[in-house]
N, C-alpha and C positions, 0 to 999 in steps of 0.2 A: 058521380061520387064513387071513390074506390071501395070495392067490396073486400074487406080484410081477409075473409076466408078464401076467396078466389085468388087474391094477390099472394097470400102465403103459400097456397097450394101450388101455384105456378112457379113461385120462386124455388121452393124446395123440390118439387116433383116434375115440373115442366109439363108440356103437353103430352097427351097419350102417345103421339107418334114421334116424340123426341124433338120436335121443332116448334117452339124454342125449347132448349134443354133446361132442366132445373138443376139445382145444386147437386143433387145426388147423381146426376149424369156426368158431372165433372170429375175426371179421374184425379185422385189424390186430394179431393176437397177437404178430407178430414184433417190434413196436416197443413193446409194453407193458412197464412195469416188471414184474418177475417176480411180485411179490405180487398185482398186479392181474390178471395173466394166470391165475394159479392160482385166484383167486376167481371169475373168469369161468367157469371149468370147474366148480369145486366148489360154488359158490353157497352158501357157508357162512353161518351166522348170526353168525360172528365174522370179518368180512372183513379186519380189520386184522392178523390173526395170521400170515398167510402171509409177509409181507415180512420179518418177524423171523427166519424160518428160512433166509433165503438164504445167509448165511455158512456155516451148518452143511451145507447142501446142496452148496455149492461145495467144502467140505472133503471131503465124501464122494466127490464126483466126482473130485477130485484124487487121493485115495487109490486110487480104482478105475482111474486112468489114463485118464479120459475128458477129451478136449479140448473144453472148452465153447465155444471160439472157432472150431472147425472148421466151415466152411460145410456145411449139410445137403445131402443128395442129393435126387433126385426132381425134380418140376416146379419151375420158378422161383417165387419168392415173388411175390405180386401187386404189390408195390412194393419199391423198393430198401431195403436195410437199411443201417445205419451201424456196421459191425463195429468200427471203431476206437474208437468211443465206449464200447465194453465193455472196451477194453484198459486196461492199467495207466496210471494218471494220476500215479503217484508212485512213488518207489523202494520195493522190498520191503525188509524188515528185513535189514540187513547188506549191502545193495547201495549202492555208492558213487554219490553224486550229483556232477555235474561242477562243483564249486566253488560259487559263489553264497554266500548268507548275509549279504550286506552289509546288507540291510534298510533302505536309503535310501528315504525317503518318495516318494510319488507325488503330483503336483498336477494340477489340472484344466487342460485346454487351453482356450483361448478359441475354438477351432474348434467350430462348431455344425452345420456342414453336411457331409454325406458326399459323396464323388465321385458324379457323376451316374449312373454305372452300378451303384451300390449301391442295390438295390431289394428291399425285404423286406416280408413281409406285415404286420409291426408297425412302428410308429413307435419312435423312441428312448424316448419317455416310456412307451409301452406295453411295450416289452421290459424296461425297468428295473422297472416296476410288477409285471410277471409274475414276474420273478426274485425280487423282494422277497416276493411272495406265497408262492412256493415255500418260502422260509425261514420266514416267519411261520406258515404252516399246518403246518410240519413234514411235508411230503409226502415219502415215501421213494421209493426206486427209482432213485437216481442213483449207485449204487456204481460207480466207475470209468467214469462216463459223462459226462465233462466236455465233450466236443465235442457230444454230443447235447443237453446242457443249454443251451449257448449258442445252438445252432441253434434249439431249441424256444423259447427266450426271444424270439427274433426272428420266431417264427411258422412255422418250418419243421418238418416231421416229422423230418428229419435233415439232416446237412450234405452227405452224398454223398462224404465223404472218410474214409479209414480211420483216420487218426491225427491227433491235435491238432497236433503239430509239423509234420506234412506240410501241414496246412491253412494254416499260416503260410508255409511255404516255397513253396507254390503260389500265393500272393498275387502279383498284379502288383507289380513292383518299386516303383512309385510309391505303393503302399499299405502297404508294410512300413516301419515306423518303428523300426529296430533300436536297442535300448537306450534309447529315449526314455522318460523318466519323467514327461513332461508329456502327459497322456492325456485325450481327450475322453470324457465320460460316454457309455456305450453301446458303447464300443470293446471289442474282444477283446484280451486280454492273454495272452501265451504265455511258458512256461518250459520249459527243458530240465531233466529230472529224473533222468537216468541210466537211465530206462526207454525202451522203443521209442516210446511214444506221446507223451511230454511231457505238458504240462498247459495248459489254456486256461481262462480265467475271464472273467466279464463285469464291466467296470468300471462302478461305480455313481456315481462322483463322490466328492469329499471324501476321496480316498485309500482308498476302500472297494471291495471286490469281492464278488460272489456266487459262491461256489465249492462244489463237492461235496467231501465226504470230508475237509475240512480240520479241522473240529472233531468231526464225527460221521460215520463211514462210512455211506454210503447216503443222506445228507441234505444239503441246501443250507444253508449258513450265510453270514452277512454278516460279513466280517472285514476288518482292515486288509490292503491289498494286499501289504505286506511279509511277511505270514505265510507265503506260499509259499516265500520265501527263508529266513526265520529258522527256520521249523518243519520244513521238508523239506530244507533245504540246497540248494534248486534254484537254477538260474541263470536270471535274467530275460533273455528274448530280445528282446522288443519288443511293440509293439501294432499292430493293423491295424483298419480299418473292418469292420463286420459284413457282409462280402462272402461270399455263398454261391452261387457260380455253378452248383454242382451240387446245390443244395438241392432237396428234394422235399416 
C-alpha cells in the first residue's frame, strides 16, 4: 500500500542523491503547466494524462482546506512567479458579474505601431501566430492563467503583475483606451468579471480573441471578442498595448 508521506516527499523533493529527482529539482517547475511539471517528475509513458487530473486535484485540495495560491516558504524561487495568472479569470457559479453583456462588436484599428517604450521579445505577427498555435494544437495548462497567456504570447515568461485587471490599471494613462471597441491586432483586452483578477485576452484582429477557459477550461480557444461579455456577463474595460515593464 502506498505511504502518502513517502510518496509526497519523493515527488516534491526526490531522493537525497537526486536520483530520482523531485519537483524542486526540475528547472523552471514554478512556471510549468501542472501536467508538464508532473510528467517531468514521473516520466510516464503516458505524458498527456496528468493535465486531465488537475481539476480533481484542485477539488481535493479545496476540500482539505489547502490554499493553492499561498506563496511557499523557504528559499526564494530562482525567478519571479506570476501568481495572479493562476487566479480567477471569470466569476464562479453564482457570483455576480458587474453588468456587461452588451456584446457590441469590435473592429480593427488602423494603428499599426506601438509606443516606442513597448519592447517585447516577439513581434505582433509572432505573438498572434503563437497564440493561434496554442489553440490549434490544443495545448493545455492555461486554467485561470489569462495574464500568463498574453505575457507568454509576447515572449515573456510572465507579466510580473499579480492580477489581470491590475495590469491594465498600472498601464500609463496614455496607453489605456477605456471602453474603446476599435482595437489594433496584438493588443491586450481587459474585462471586469466580478472576481478579483478580471480577465485579459489577446486581440487577433477581425473581432477575434485568443482566450483561455472560454470554451474549454484549461485550453486556449479563438472566439469572437464579444463572448467574454455575452457568455460570462463581464464588463469590457478597454484595451492597451502589449506593455510588460515588469515582464521576465
